[in-house]
N, C-alpha and C positions, 0 to 999 in steps of 0.2 A: 416574436419567440421569447421563450422564458429565459431568465437570467438565473444562474445558480451561483450562490456565494459559498466558497470553500475556504476553510481555515486549515492551512498546512502547518502542522506543528513540527518544529525542529527542536528536539530536546536531547540532552545528554543523560542517558540512563546510567545506572550504576549496578553493582551486584546486590543491592538491597531492594527487594520487592516492595517493602513498606515505603521506602523513600520514593521509589518510582510511582507508586500508586498515589501518594500524596501530591507529587508534582503534577501528575496527570489530572487529578481532581481539581487542583488549584487552577490549572490551565482552562479546564472546562468551565469552571466558575467565572473566570475572567472573560469568557466569551459569551456569557449569557445575554448580554445586551447587543451583541454584534449582528443578531438576526442571521446567523450563518446557517446554511442548509446542510453542511457536512463538515465534520472535523476529522482530519486524517492524522493519526499518530505514526511515528516511524517504527521500523523493525526493532526488536529487542526493547520495546517500550517497557515490558514487564521485568525483564532480567537480562543482563549482559552475560552470556555463557562463556565459560572457559572451555575451548575446544579440546583441551587435554584432560578435562575432568568430567566424564560422562555422569558420574554419580551425582555431582553437584546439581546438574540441570534436572535430573530425575526427581531429586528431592524438592526442588523449587517449583516444578511444574504443577499445574492445577487443571481441574476439569472446567469445561465451559460454564458449569453451574457454580464454580468456586467463587471465592471472595473477590478476586481481582475483576473478573467480568461483571459480577453482580454490582460492585461499587460503581463501575463505569456506567453500567446500564441504569442504575438509579439516578446518577447525575444527568444522563441523557434524557431520561423521562422528566426529571425536575426542570431542566432548562429547555426542553422541547427541541433538541438538536440530534441529528444523526451522527454516529461516531463509527469510524473505522479504526479499530485498535489491533494490537499485536500481542501475542502471548506464547508462552511455552505450554502447550496443551498436553496434559497427561495422557499417556497411552497404556496405562496399567503399571502396576508395581514392577520395578526393576526392568522396565522397558523404555527405550528411548522415546521421548515425547515428540510431538509435531511442532513445527514453527508455523503458527496459525494466525490468520487474519480473521477477525470477528466483526461483522457489520451489524450494528445495533441501530434500530429505528428510533424515531423520536417519541415513541411510547415505551421505550426501554426493553423492547423485545429483540432477541437475537434473530436477525432476518437473513443472515448468510454466513457461511463459514468457508474459508479457503485454507488448505494446508499446503505449504510450500513444496513444490514438486521438483525444483532444481536446487539442490543444496550446494553450498559453496565449497566444492572440492577442487580448488584451483589456487594458483599463486602460493603453493606450499601449505595452504590451509585445508582443513578437513572438517567441515561442518557436520558431515555425516557421522563423525565420532560421537556427537551429542544429540543429533536429531534424526528422526526417521523420515523417509521420503513420503510425501503426501501422494495418495493414489486416487483421490477423488478427481473428477473431471473439472473443467473450467466452466463456471457458472456466472452469469451476469445478474447483478442485484438491481432490481427495478425499484425506483422511488417515483415520487410525483413528477418531477421535472427533469429527471435524468436517469440513465441506466449506467451502473458502475461495474466495470470489470477490474478486479483487484488481483495483483500479483506481488511478489516479494523479491526484492534485491536482485540476486543472481539470475532470476527469471528474465531480467531486463536484457540479458545477452542472447536470449532466444526469441526470435520474432514470431514463432508459431503460436504460442499461447495468446499473445496480444491480438494476432489476426483472428483467432478463433473467438475471442471475446468480442471483437469488433463485429464479426459476422453474427454474433448472438445479440447485437443491438447496443453494445456499450458505446455511448458517446463520450464517456469519460473513462480513461484507463488510469489506474493508480498503481504506484510502486512504493511500498514501504521498505526502507532500506537502512542497513548499517553498512555503508559502502566504505571499505577499508582504504586508508591512505596508502599511497605508493606511487611509483613512477607511472605516469600517463593515466592514472586512475581518474583524476578529475576530468580530464579531457574525454575519456571514454564515457563517463557518467553523462556529461552534457551532450555529447554527440548521440549516444544511444537514446536518450530521452527524446531529443528532437526527431530522430529517425522514426521511433515508434509512433510519434504524433503524425508526421508527414505521410508515412506509408499506410497508415490506417485512417487518416482523416478524422481523428478524434482529439479531444483535449487529453493531455497527460499531466497528472499531478504526481509529484515525487517528493515524499517526505523522508528526510534522512536523519538518522541519529547523529549527534555531534559530540558524543563522548570523544575523548582525546585520540582514540584510534581510528575515528571515522572522519570523512571529509566535510560533512554538513552539506551546504549548497543545495538545500531543498529548492524545488523549482515548480513552476506551472508553465506549460507550453501549449500554444494553440494548434489547431489542425494544420495551419500554414507553416508551423515551425517557429513562430514568433515566441520569444521568451516574455511571458507576461510578468513574471516576478522571479527573483532568485535571491536566496539568502547568502550570507557569508558563512563563517564557521561557528558563530555564537548562537546560543539559544534564542529563538524568536518564533513568532507566528506570522505567516504570510496570509493575509486576508485578500483573496482574489475574487473578482467578479467574472464569471464565465458567461458570455453571450452565446447561448446554445444555437442561435440562428447561424453562427459561423460554421457549425458542423454541416448543415444543409447547404450553405453557400459553397463550401469546399467540395461537397459531393457532386454538386451540379457542375462545377468548374473542372474538377478532377475526378471523374467517375470510376475510380480505380477498382472499387468492389464489383461494379457491374461488368467491367472489362477484363476481369480475370479470365484466363484461358482454361475454363473448366473441362474442356475436352483434353487438355494436357495435364492439368493438375487440379486437385480439388481436396476439400476436407469433407469427409463423409457426412452427408446430411445438410451441409451448409453451402 
Protein backbone atom coordinates (compact mmCIF):
# COMPACT_ATOMS: atom_id res chain seq x y z
CA UNK A 1 0.00 0.00 0.00
CA UNK A 2 1.00 3.56 -0.54
CA UNK A 3 2.72 5.76 1.98
CA UNK A 4 1.75 9.41 2.26
CA UNK A 5 4.12 11.98 3.71
CA UNK A 6 2.39 14.87 5.44
CA UNK A 7 4.01 18.04 6.78
CA UNK A 8 1.92 19.47 9.62
CA UNK A 9 2.74 23.12 10.13
CA UNK A 10 2.48 24.61 13.62
CA UNK A 11 2.94 28.35 13.28
CA UNK A 12 2.10 31.42 15.31
CA UNK A 13 0.13 33.86 13.20
CA UNK A 14 -0.22 37.57 13.89
CA UNK A 15 -2.53 40.40 12.89
CA UNK A 16 -0.29 41.15 9.90
CA UNK A 17 -1.35 39.41 6.69
CA UNK A 18 1.95 40.30 5.07
CA UNK A 19 4.01 38.74 7.85
CA UNK A 20 1.84 35.62 7.87
CA UNK A 21 2.20 35.21 4.11
CA UNK A 22 5.96 35.61 4.26
CA UNK A 23 6.19 33.03 7.04
CA UNK A 24 3.97 30.63 5.09
CA UNK A 25 6.04 30.98 1.92
CA UNK A 26 9.29 30.55 3.87
CA UNK A 27 7.93 27.32 5.36
CA UNK A 28 6.90 25.99 1.95
CA UNK A 29 10.32 26.85 0.54
CA UNK A 30 11.98 25.01 3.44
CA UNK A 31 9.97 21.88 2.60
CA UNK A 32 10.83 21.74 -1.10
CA UNK A 33 13.33 18.90 -0.59
CA UNK A 34 11.20 16.90 1.86
CA UNK A 35 9.25 15.14 -0.91
CA UNK A 36 6.12 15.75 1.10
CA UNK A 37 2.74 14.85 -0.41
CA UNK A 38 0.71 17.35 1.59
CA UNK A 39 1.42 20.44 3.70
CA UNK A 40 -1.26 21.41 6.22
CA UNK A 41 -1.33 24.91 7.73
CA UNK A 42 -3.37 25.83 10.84
CA UNK A 43 -6.51 27.89 11.24
CA UNK A 44 -6.01 31.67 11.19
CA UNK A 45 -2.94 31.18 9.02
CA UNK A 46 -3.76 34.35 7.09
CA UNK A 47 -4.95 36.55 9.93
CA UNK A 48 -5.72 36.38 13.65
CA UNK A 49 -9.19 37.93 14.04
CA UNK A 50 -10.36 40.04 16.93
CA UNK A 51 -13.81 38.66 17.76
CA UNK A 52 -14.84 42.09 19.04
CA UNK A 53 -13.93 43.86 15.78
CA UNK A 54 -16.04 42.65 12.84
CA UNK A 55 -14.92 45.51 10.64
CA UNK A 56 -11.27 44.49 10.96
CA UNK A 57 -11.78 41.01 9.52
CA UNK A 58 -13.98 42.31 6.67
CA UNK A 59 -11.19 44.70 5.69
CA UNK A 60 -8.50 41.99 5.77
CA UNK A 61 -10.52 39.26 4.02
CA UNK A 62 -9.75 38.30 0.41
CA UNK A 63 -11.32 36.41 -2.44
CA UNK A 64 -10.03 32.94 -3.35
CA UNK A 65 -8.43 34.62 -6.38
CA UNK A 66 -6.70 37.19 -4.16
CA UNK A 67 -3.03 37.67 -3.38
CA UNK A 68 -2.76 35.34 -0.37
CA UNK A 69 -4.09 32.24 -2.12
CA UNK A 70 -2.35 33.12 -5.38
CA UNK A 71 1.05 33.37 -3.66
CA UNK A 72 0.57 30.04 -1.86
CA UNK A 73 -0.63 28.41 -5.10
CA UNK A 74 2.41 29.69 -6.96
CA UNK A 75 4.71 28.18 -4.33
CA UNK A 76 2.78 24.89 -4.41
CA UNK A 77 3.25 24.70 -8.18
CA UNK A 78 6.91 25.68 -8.01
CA UNK A 79 7.72 23.10 -5.35
CA UNK A 80 5.22 20.47 -6.64
CA UNK A 81 3.47 19.98 -3.30
CA UNK A 82 -0.17 19.96 -2.26
CA UNK A 83 -1.19 22.52 0.33
CA UNK A 84 -4.15 22.84 2.67
CA UNK A 85 -4.28 26.46 3.76
CA UNK A 86 -6.70 28.63 5.76
CA UNK A 87 -8.00 32.11 5.04
CA UNK A 88 -10.62 34.74 5.77
CA UNK A 89 -12.62 34.51 2.54
CA UNK A 90 -14.45 37.65 1.46
CA UNK A 91 -18.21 37.33 1.31
CA UNK A 92 -18.81 40.76 -0.19
CA UNK A 93 -18.36 44.33 1.01
CA UNK A 94 -19.54 44.97 4.58
CA UNK A 95 -20.51 41.29 4.98
CA UNK A 96 -18.87 38.88 7.40
CA UNK A 97 -16.35 36.63 5.60
CA UNK A 98 -16.02 32.86 5.81
CA UNK A 99 -13.39 30.93 7.72
CA UNK A 100 -12.21 28.87 4.76
CA UNK A 101 -9.91 25.94 4.03
CA UNK A 102 -8.45 25.90 0.52
CA UNK A 103 -6.93 22.71 -0.93
CA UNK A 104 -4.34 23.49 -3.61
CA UNK A 105 -2.97 20.71 -5.79
CA UNK A 106 0.65 20.30 -6.87
CA UNK A 107 -0.02 22.16 -10.12
CA UNK A 108 -1.14 25.23 -8.20
CA UNK A 109 -4.86 24.82 -8.86
CA UNK A 110 -7.56 25.26 -6.22
CA UNK A 111 -8.94 21.71 -5.97
CA UNK A 112 -11.28 22.09 -3.00
CA UNK A 113 -12.88 24.62 -0.69
CA UNK A 114 -14.44 24.13 2.75
CA UNK A 115 -16.10 26.92 4.73
CA UNK A 116 -16.23 26.32 8.48
CA UNK A 117 -19.72 25.20 9.49
CA UNK A 118 -19.41 25.18 13.30
CA UNK A 119 -18.24 28.57 14.53
CA UNK A 120 -16.72 28.86 18.01
CA UNK A 121 -19.60 30.36 19.97
CA UNK A 122 -18.60 28.72 23.24
CA UNK A 123 -16.50 29.36 26.36
CA UNK A 124 -17.72 32.99 26.26
CA UNK A 125 -16.23 33.43 22.78
CA UNK A 126 -18.31 34.51 19.78
CA UNK A 127 -16.60 33.66 16.50
CA UNK A 128 -19.86 34.33 14.66
CA UNK A 129 -19.33 38.03 15.45
CA UNK A 130 -16.66 38.09 12.77
CA UNK A 131 -17.34 35.11 10.48
CA UNK A 132 -20.41 33.83 8.67
CA UNK A 133 -21.44 30.15 8.88
CA UNK A 134 -20.44 27.99 5.94
CA UNK A 135 -23.43 26.39 4.26
CA UNK A 136 -21.72 24.15 1.72
CA UNK A 137 -21.78 20.40 2.34
CA UNK A 138 -18.89 18.19 3.35
CA UNK A 139 -16.71 17.15 0.42
CA UNK A 140 -13.79 14.74 0.25
CA UNK A 141 -10.79 15.96 -1.76
CA UNK A 142 -9.26 13.11 -3.76
CA UNK A 143 -5.58 12.97 -4.64
CA UNK A 144 -3.32 10.24 -6.03
CA UNK A 145 -2.68 8.19 -2.90
CA UNK A 146 -5.20 9.53 -0.42
CA UNK A 147 -8.61 11.10 0.04
CA UNK A 148 -8.72 14.08 2.37
CA UNK A 149 -11.66 15.24 4.45
CA UNK A 150 -10.99 18.65 5.93
CA UNK A 151 -12.65 20.35 8.90
CA UNK A 152 -11.77 23.33 11.08
CA UNK A 153 -11.18 23.62 14.84
CA UNK A 154 -14.57 23.67 16.67
CA UNK A 155 -15.81 21.12 14.10
CA UNK A 156 -13.71 18.63 16.09
CA UNK A 157 -16.32 18.59 18.86
CA UNK A 158 -18.98 17.35 16.42
CA UNK A 159 -18.62 13.71 15.29
CA UNK A 160 -21.17 13.88 12.48
CA UNK A 161 -19.13 15.72 9.79
CA UNK A 162 -16.12 13.47 10.37
CA UNK A 163 -18.30 10.39 9.88
CA UNK A 164 -19.82 11.86 6.72
CA UNK A 165 -16.37 12.53 5.30
CA UNK A 166 -15.23 9.01 6.18
CA UNK A 167 -18.26 7.56 4.41
CA UNK A 168 -17.31 9.66 1.39
CA UNK A 169 -13.97 7.84 1.32
CA UNK A 170 -11.70 10.07 3.39
CA UNK A 171 -8.82 7.96 4.71
CA UNK A 172 -7.23 11.11 6.15
CA UNK A 173 -9.23 13.60 8.22
CA UNK A 174 -7.63 16.96 8.88
CA UNK A 175 -8.41 19.63 11.44
CA UNK A 176 -6.92 23.10 11.09
CA UNK A 177 -7.20 24.80 14.45
CA UNK A 178 -6.63 27.81 16.60
CA UNK A 179 -7.49 25.91 19.79
CA UNK A 180 -7.68 28.43 22.62
CA UNK A 181 -5.86 27.77 25.87
CA UNK A 182 -7.90 27.14 29.00
CA UNK A 183 -8.83 24.63 31.67
CA UNK A 184 -9.14 21.10 30.24
CA UNK A 185 -8.68 22.42 26.70
CA UNK A 186 -5.47 20.48 25.94
CA UNK A 187 -6.99 17.28 27.30
CA UNK A 188 -10.11 17.77 25.17
CA UNK A 189 -7.98 18.44 22.10
CA UNK A 190 -5.96 15.25 22.46
CA UNK A 191 -8.93 13.09 23.41
CA UNK A 192 -11.17 14.28 20.59
CA UNK A 193 -8.47 13.85 17.93
CA UNK A 194 -7.90 10.24 19.00
CA UNK A 195 -11.65 9.62 19.21
CA UNK A 196 -12.26 10.87 15.65
CA UNK A 197 -9.50 8.55 14.39
CA UNK A 198 -10.66 5.47 16.27
CA UNK A 199 -14.39 5.82 15.59
CA UNK A 200 -13.84 6.40 11.86
CA UNK A 201 -10.83 4.17 11.19
CA UNK A 202 -8.92 6.98 9.49
CA UNK A 203 -5.74 8.92 10.05
CA UNK A 204 -6.28 12.28 11.72
CA UNK A 205 -3.86 15.14 11.22
CA UNK A 206 -4.39 18.24 13.33
CA UNK A 207 -2.50 21.46 12.68
CA UNK A 208 -2.74 24.03 15.47
CA UNK A 209 -1.83 27.68 15.58
CA UNK A 210 0.64 28.45 18.37
CA UNK A 211 0.09 32.17 18.76
CA UNK A 212 0.26 32.91 22.52
CA UNK A 213 -3.50 32.43 22.96
CA UNK A 214 -3.53 28.92 21.40
CA UNK A 215 -2.30 25.58 22.72
CA UNK A 216 -0.17 24.34 19.83
CA UNK A 217 0.25 20.55 20.20
CA UNK A 218 -0.32 19.70 16.54
CA UNK A 219 -0.74 15.95 16.15
CA UNK A 220 -0.94 12.98 13.81
CA UNK A 221 -2.92 9.94 14.97
CA UNK A 222 -3.41 6.52 13.36
CA UNK A 223 -6.75 4.70 12.90
CA UNK A 224 -5.84 2.65 15.98
CA UNK A 225 -5.53 5.83 18.04
CA UNK A 226 -1.73 5.72 18.22
CA UNK A 227 -0.10 9.13 18.41
CA UNK A 228 2.39 9.16 15.54
CA UNK A 229 3.74 12.62 16.34
CA UNK A 230 2.90 15.52 18.63
CA UNK A 231 4.37 19.00 18.87
CA UNK A 232 4.79 21.10 21.99
CA UNK A 233 3.90 24.82 21.99
CA UNK A 234 6.65 26.27 19.79
CA UNK A 235 6.64 26.79 16.03
CA UNK A 236 7.62 23.61 14.22
CA UNK A 237 6.80 21.31 11.32
CA UNK A 238 5.92 17.67 11.97
CA UNK A 239 6.92 15.51 8.99
CA UNK A 240 5.03 12.23 9.30
CA UNK A 241 4.84 9.13 7.14
CA UNK A 242 1.36 7.58 6.92
CA UNK A 243 1.17 3.92 5.89
CA UNK A 244 -2.20 3.90 4.17
CA UNK A 245 -2.35 0.11 4.46
CA UNK A 246 -3.21 0.62 8.13
CA UNK A 247 -6.61 2.04 7.11
CA UNK A 248 -7.48 -1.24 5.33
CA UNK A 249 -6.02 -3.30 8.18
CA UNK A 250 -8.15 -1.47 10.72
CA UNK A 251 -11.31 -1.79 8.58
CA UNK A 252 -10.81 -5.55 8.36
CA UNK A 253 -10.27 -5.92 12.11
CA UNK A 254 -12.89 -3.37 13.19
CA UNK A 255 -15.52 -3.21 10.39
CA UNK A 256 -17.42 -0.41 12.06
CA UNK A 257 -18.59 1.25 8.85
CA UNK A 258 -20.09 -2.01 7.57
CA UNK A 259 -21.69 -2.80 10.90
CA UNK A 260 -23.60 0.43 11.30
CA UNK A 261 -27.27 -0.20 12.09
CA UNK A 262 -28.61 1.53 9.02
CA UNK A 263 -32.07 0.19 9.86
CA UNK A 264 -31.96 2.39 12.95
CA UNK A 265 -29.79 5.31 11.89
CA UNK A 266 -28.31 6.47 8.62
CA UNK A 267 -26.96 9.45 6.75
CA UNK A 268 -29.01 9.98 3.60
CA UNK A 269 -27.27 8.47 0.61
CA UNK A 270 -24.34 7.06 2.61
